[in-house]
C-alpha positions in Angstrom: 3.4 -1.5 36.5 6.3 0.4 34.5 5.6 2.0 31.5 6.8 0.6 28.4 10.1 1.9 27.1 10.1 2.7 23.1 12.1 -0.7 22.5 9.5 -2.5 24.5 7.0 -1.1 22.2 8.9 -1.5 19.1 9.0 -5.0 20.2 5.2 -6.0 21.3 4.2 -4.1 18.0 6.7 -6.4 15.8 5.0 -9.4 17.8 6.0 -12.8 15.7 7.4 -10.9 12.4 11.3 -11.2 12.9 13.7 -8.5 12.9 14.7 -9.0 9.1 11.3 -8.5 8.0 10.4 -5.4 10.3 14.1 -3.7 9.1 13.0 -4.5 5.1 9.8 -3.3 5.4 11.3 0.0 7.3 14.5 0.2 4.8 16.9 0.2 7.4 19.6 -2.4 9.0 18.5 -5.3 11.0 20.9 -4.4 13.6 19.6 -1.0 14.2 16.4 -2.4 14.9 17.8 -4.7 17.5 20.1 -1.6 19.1 16.7 0.2 19.2 14.6 -3.0 20.8 17.4 -2.6 23.5 17.1 0.7 24.0 20.5 1.6 22.8 19.8 4.2 20.5 17.6 7.4 19.7 15.7 6.8 16.2 15.7 10.3 13.9 11.9 11.6 12.7 12.7 9.5 9.1 13.1 6.4 11.0 10.6 6.7 13.3 8.3 7.1 10.6 9.2 4.5 8.8 8.9 1.9 11.7 5.5 3.5 12.7 4.5 2.3 8.9 5.9 -0.6 9.1 4.7 -2.3 12.2 1.6 -0.4 11.5 1.7 1.1 14.8 -1.3 4.0 14.5 0.8 6.4 16.8 2.3 3.9 19.8 6.0 4.2 18.2 5.0 8.4 18.3 3.6 8.1 21.7 6.4 6.1 23.5 9.1 8.7 21.9 7.2 11.7 23.1 7.0 10.0 26.7 10.8 9.1 25.9 11.3 12.7 25.4 10.4 13.2 29.4 12.6 10.8 30.6 15.8 11.9 28.2 17.7 15.3 27.8 18.6 14.1 24.1 15.2 14.0 22.8 15.1 16.3 19.4 15.4 13.2 17.4 11.7 11.9 18.8 10.0 15.4 18.8 10.4 19.1 18.8 11.1 20.4 22.0 8.4 22.4 24.3 9.6 25.8 23.0 8.6 25.1 19.5 5.1 23.7 20.1 4.5 26.3 22.9 1.4 27.6 20.5 0.2 24.0 20.4 0.3 23.6 23.7 -1.6 26.5 24.8 -4.5 25.4 22.1 -4.0 21.7 23.7 -4.9 22.7 26.9 -7.5 25.0 26.1 -11.1 22.8 26.1 -13.1 25.8 25.5 -14.3 24.4 21.6 -15.4 21.2 23.4 -12.6 19.1 22.1 -10.7 16.1 24.3 -6.8 17.6 24.7 -6.2 13.9 24.8 -7.7 13.4 21.1 -5.8 16.8 20.2 -2.3 15.4 21.7 -3.1 12.1 18.9 -3.8 14.1 16.5 0.1 16.1 17.1 1.2 12.7 17.6 -0.3 11.2 14.1 0.8 14.8 12.5 4.7 14.2 13.7 4.4 10.5 12.5 3.9 12.4 8.9 6.9 14.0 8.9 5.4 17.9 9.2 6.4 20.7 11.1 5.4 21.9 14.6 5.6 25.7 13.7 3.1 27.9 13.7 2.4 27.0 9.8 2.7 23.7 10.3 0.1 20.8 9.5 -1.0 20.3 13.2 -1.8 23.7 14.1 -3.8 23.7 10.6 -5.9 20.9 12.0 -6.4 22.2 15.3 -7.4 25.5 14.2 -10.0 23.6 11.8 -11.5 21.6 14.9 -11.5 24.2 16.8 -13.5 26.2 14.5 -15.7 23.0 13.3 -14.2 23.2 10.0 -15.4 19.5 8.6 -14.6 19.2 5.3 -16.7 19.1 2.3 -17.7 15.8 0.4 -15.7 17.9 -2.4 -12.8 18.2 -0.1 -12.8 14.6 0.5 -13.0 13.8 -2.7 -9.9 15.9 -3.7 -8.2 14.2 -0.7 -9.0 10.5 -1.7 -7.6 11.5 -5.4 -4.5 13.3 -4.4 -3.9 9.9 -1.9 -4.3 7.7 -4.6 -2.0 10.0 -7.3 0.6 9.7 -4.4 0.4 5.4 -4.0 1.3 5.7 -8.1 4.4 8.0 -7.5 5.9 8.1 -4.1 7.3 5.5 -1.9 4.3 3.5 0.0 6.1 4.8 3.7 5.2 8.0 2.5 1.9 6.8 2.0 1.0 5.8 4.7 2.5 8.4 6.6 0.5 10.9 4.5 -2.8 8.8 5.1 -2.2 9.4 9.0 -3.7 12.8 9.6 -6.6 12.3 7.0 -7.6 9.2 8.4 -7.5 10.6 11.9 -9.9 13.9 11.0 -12.0 11.6 9.1 -12.6 9.8 12.4 -13.2 12.3 14.5 -15.6 14.0 11.5 -17.8 10.6 11.3 -17.7 10.7 14.9 -20.3 14.0 15.4 -21.5 13.6 12.1 -25.5 13.5 11.0 -26.8 10.8 10.0 -27.6 12.5 6.7 -24.3 12.6 5.9 -22.6 9.4 7.0 -22.7 7.3 3.5 -21.2 10.1 2.2 -18.3 9.7 4.6 -18.4 5.9 4.6 -17.5 6.2 0.8 -14.0 8.1 1.7 -13.4 5.3 4.6 -13.4 2.6 2.1 -11.2 4.8 -0.4 -9.1 5.8 2.1 -8.6 2.0 4.2 -8.2 1.1 -0.1 -5.2 2.8 -0.8 -3.8 2.6 2.9 -4.1 -1.3 2.6 -2.5 -1.3 -1.1 0.5 0.7 0.5 0.7 -1.9 3.4 0.5 -4.2 1.1 3.4 -2.8 -0.8 5.5 -2.8 2.5 4.8 -6.4 3.0 2.9 -6.2 6.1 0.2 -8.6 4.8 -1.5 -9.2 8.2 -1.8 -5.5 8.9 -3.3 -4.9 5.1 -5.6 -7.4 5.5 -7.0 -6.0 8.6 -7.3 -2.7 6.6 -9.1 -4.5 3.8 -11.4 -5.4 6.0 -12.4 -2.0 7.2 -12.8 -0.9 3.5 -15.2 -3.8 3.0 -17.1 -2.9 6.0 -17.4 0.7 4.9 -18.5 0.1 1.7 -21.4 -1.9 2.5 -22.2 0.7 4.6 -21.9 3.4 1.9 -24.5 0.8 0.3 -22.9 2.0 -3.3 -22.6 -1.5 -5.2 -20.1 -0.4 -7.7 -17.6 0.9 -4.7 -18.6 -2.1 -3.1 -17.2 -4.5 -5.9 -14.0 -1.9 -6.5 -13.1 -2.4 -3.0 -13.3 -6.5 -3.6 -11.8 -6.2 -7.1 -8.7 -4.4 -5.2 -8.5 -6.5 -2.3 -8.4 -9.9 -4.5 -5.5 -7.8 -6.9 -3.2 -7.2 -4.1 -4.0 -11.0 -2.6 -2.3 -11.9 -6.0 1.4 -10.7 -4.6 2.2 -13.3 -1.9 -0.5 -11.9 0.7 -2.8 -14.6 0.1 -3.1 -18.0 -2.1 -4.4 -18.0 -5.3 -7.2 -20.2 -4.6 -7.7 -17.4 -1.7 -8.1 -14.5 -4.4 -10.4 -16.8 -6.5 -13.0 -17.7 -3.9 -12.7 -13.6 -2.8 -13.5 -12.6 -6.9 -16.5 -15.5 -7.2 -18.0 -14.1 -3.9 -17.9 -10.3 -5.2 -19.0 -11.5 -8.6 -22.7 -11.9 -6.8 -22.6 -8.2 -6.3 -25.1 -6.4 -9.3 -22.1 -4.3 -10.2 -20.1 -5.0 -13.4 -15.8 -4.8 -12.7 -13.4 -5.2 -15.6 -10.6 -4.9 -12.6 -12.3 -7.6 -10.8 -12.0 -9.9 -14.1 -8.2 -9.1 -14.2 -7.9 -10.6 -10.4 -9.8 -13.4 -11.6 -7.3 -14.2 -15.3 -4.5 -13.6 -12.8 -5.5 -15.7 -10.3 -6.2 -18.7 -12.5 -2.9 -18.0 -14.6 -1.2 -18.1 -10.5 -3.2 -21.9 -10.5 -1.4 -23.0 -13.9 -5.0 -23.0 -15.3 -3.4 -21.1 -18.4 -6.6 -21.9 -20.8 -9.0 -20.8 -18.4 -7.3 -17.5 -17.7 -6.9 -16.9 -21.2 -10.4 -17.5 -21.5 -10.9 -15.0 -18.8 -8.7 -12.5 -20.7 -10.6 -12.7 -23.9 -14.2 -11.7 -22.2 -12.1 -8.7 -20.5 -11.0 -7.5 -23.5 -14.7 -8.2 -25.2 -16.3 -6.7 -22.5 -14.1 -3.6 -22.5 -15.0 -3.1 -26.0 -18.9 -2.6 -25.3 -18.0 0.5 -23.0 -15.5 2.2 -20.4 -15.9 1.0 -16.8 -17.1 2.9 -14.7 -15.1 3.8 -11.4 -15.7 7.3 -9.9 -12.8 7.0 -7.7 -10.2 6.4 -10.1 -8.7 3.0 -9.6 -8.8 1.7 -13.3 -7.2 2.5 -15.8 -7.4 0.7 -19.3 -3.4 0.3 -19.3 -5.0 -2.3 -16.9 -6.4 -4.9 -19.7 -2.9 -4.7 -21.4 -1.2 -5.7 -18.3 -3.1 -8.4 -17.8 -2.6 -9.7 -21.2 1.3 -9.0 -20.7 0.9 -11.4 -17.9 -1.0 -14.1 -18.6 -0.5 -14.6 -22.4 3.7 -14.5 -20.9 3.3 -17.1 -18.2 1.1 -19.1 -21.3 4.5 -18.9 -23.2 2.6 -17.4 -25.7 4.6 -14.4 -26.8 2.8 -12.7 -29.9 -0.3 -12.2 -27.9 1.8 -10.9 -24.7 3.7 -8.8 -27.1 0.7 -7.3 -28.7 -0.9 -6.7 -25.0 2.8 -4.9 -23.9 2.5 -3.0 -27.3 -0.4 -1.4 -26.6 0.5 -1.0 -22.6 3.1 1.0 -23.9 1.0 3.2 -25.9 -1.3 3.5 -23.6 -1.5 7.6 -21.9 -3.0 6.1 -19.0 -0.2 3.4 -18.3 2.7 6.4 -18.4 0.4 8.4 -16.0 0.3 5.5 -13.4 3.9 4.4 -13.7 6.1 7.8 -13.0 8.1 5.9 -10.3 9.1 2.7 -12.2 7.9 -0.1 -10.7 4.8 -1.1 -13.2 6.8 -0.7 -16.2 9.5 -2.8 -13.9 6.8 -5.6 -13.8 6.1 -5.2 -17.1 9.2 -6.3 -18.0 8.9 -8.8 -15.8 6.4 -10.2 -17.5 8.7 -10.4 -20.8 11.1 -12.6 -18.7 8.5 -14.8 -17.5 7.7 -15.7 -20.9 11.6 -16.4 -22.2 11.4 -18.8 -19.2 7.7 -20.0 -20.0 9.5 -21.4 -23.4 12.6 -22.8 -22.3 14.6 -19.5 -22.5 15.9 -19.5 -19.0 18.9 -17.9 -19.5 17.8 -15.2 -21.5 14.6 -14.8 -19.2 17.0 -14.5 -16.3 18.7 -11.9 -17.7 16.0 -10.0 -18.6 14.7 -10.4 -15.0 18.3 -9.1 -13.8 18.3 -6.0 -15.9 14.7 -4.9 -15.0 15.0 -5.2 -11.5 18.7 -3.4 -11.5 17.7 -0.7 -13.6 14.9 -0.1 -10.6 16.4 1.5 -7.4 15.9 -1.0 -4.7 13.7 1.3 -2.5 11.5 1.1 -5.1 11.1 -2.8 -5.4 8.1 -3.3 -3.2 6.3 -6.5 -2.8 4.3 -6.2 -6.5 7.9 -6.3 -7.8 9.4 -8.7 -5.6 6.5 -11.3 -5.8 6.6 -10.9 -9.9 10.0 -11.6 -9.8 9.5 -14.2 -8.0 7.0 -16.4 -10.4 10.2 -15.6 -13.1 11.8 -17.7 -10.4 9.5 -20.2 -9.6 8.8 -20.6 -13.5 12.3 -22.2 -14.0 12.3 -26.0 -14.0 14.0 -27.5 -10.6 17.1 -29.2 -11.8 18.2 -25.8 -13.1 17.1 -23.3 -10.4 21.2 -24.0 -9.5 22.2 -21.7 -12.2 24.4 -18.0 -11.2 21.5 -16.2 -13.1 18.8 -17.5 -11.2 21.5 -16.3 -7.8 21.7 -12.9 -9.3 17.9 -12.8 -9.8 17.3 -13.7 -6.3 19.8 -11.2 -4.9 18.2 -8.5 -6.5 15.1 -9.5 -5.0 16.7 -10.3 -1.7 14.8 -13.9 -1.4 16.1 -17.1 -1.3 15.9 -19.2 -4.9 
């Protein structure tokens, strides 16, 4: 059987998703994806990286591109030439350290998918040297890596986050494979945390199927760590991301109720519960959950060794719930507290978080019958955010605003304006 071409691999990984969906997730033109699938183009590294993330290829596209390199003289857009990687190839073919050469090639492919150079000072060479010297990362090193990736999730495009995680996830897999049993708990904590970040970033790209699979990995690793606080945190993050078009609100509420059986308190879990109730139209129940959230927050700070939780989440939840219920005074109080929160500004450098807060305000206007004012507010908020940063969390919040518009008023020009900014149908 003939080997698959790059275009065939891309088509297979796209699966049932439309060309438009993959193109949007990768940030490229639909026609270009079509050309690549039909073998009529060679992607740049940047495009290759974006397609890796958009299709959750896990190195398969990089591998296909590498094979294409051997068949084509026009190969520099995929991977550097042999002359640039001779030192790497020397390491790759030397098995004196007991490392499998195929696995090392896989590392190079994953590193290339992260957009790093393959020169002597590049990341792949450093990783290979670490492996050759058995330079496994310490628990402290992995904690720092988790903190760095979490910061990236809050401040950089999701495609970059997914790509940057690729090498660390590979190295972590290798370390687990060789780790003694006594070290597995700490490594499972790291797996749970990094898988959680990967699932969150994949959610932002709109690849919900892949995200759900990463949530499964994160939960499994958290279970293996026997850390109850981490266990409930992972489930709270999963429920929170599920609210943005990934799952039905009823399913999210079910996930919350299951997580509530774990003997570890979680304010994050309560925020997800309040939001799910709101999306189900159970505004009185959602408000009761918000009040419980405020009361429990006053009892003491939330324990979160990973750094996912901030006090800003409380005020953000108040802004959402009270806006949807049409209770502007309470919603404005939540937004005011949010704007004064140091943790709010520390988690919103790239704008989407602030845009969602403004969309809450727009939702409140629509909920109180001021439809045109609410839609203008939503359009202004979305227009102020670069299109590349309007990820799923922003688009689904914008969709909430549109869905709040009464059916008989959805033919308004302002509805079309907001729809076009979200690239969704009214």
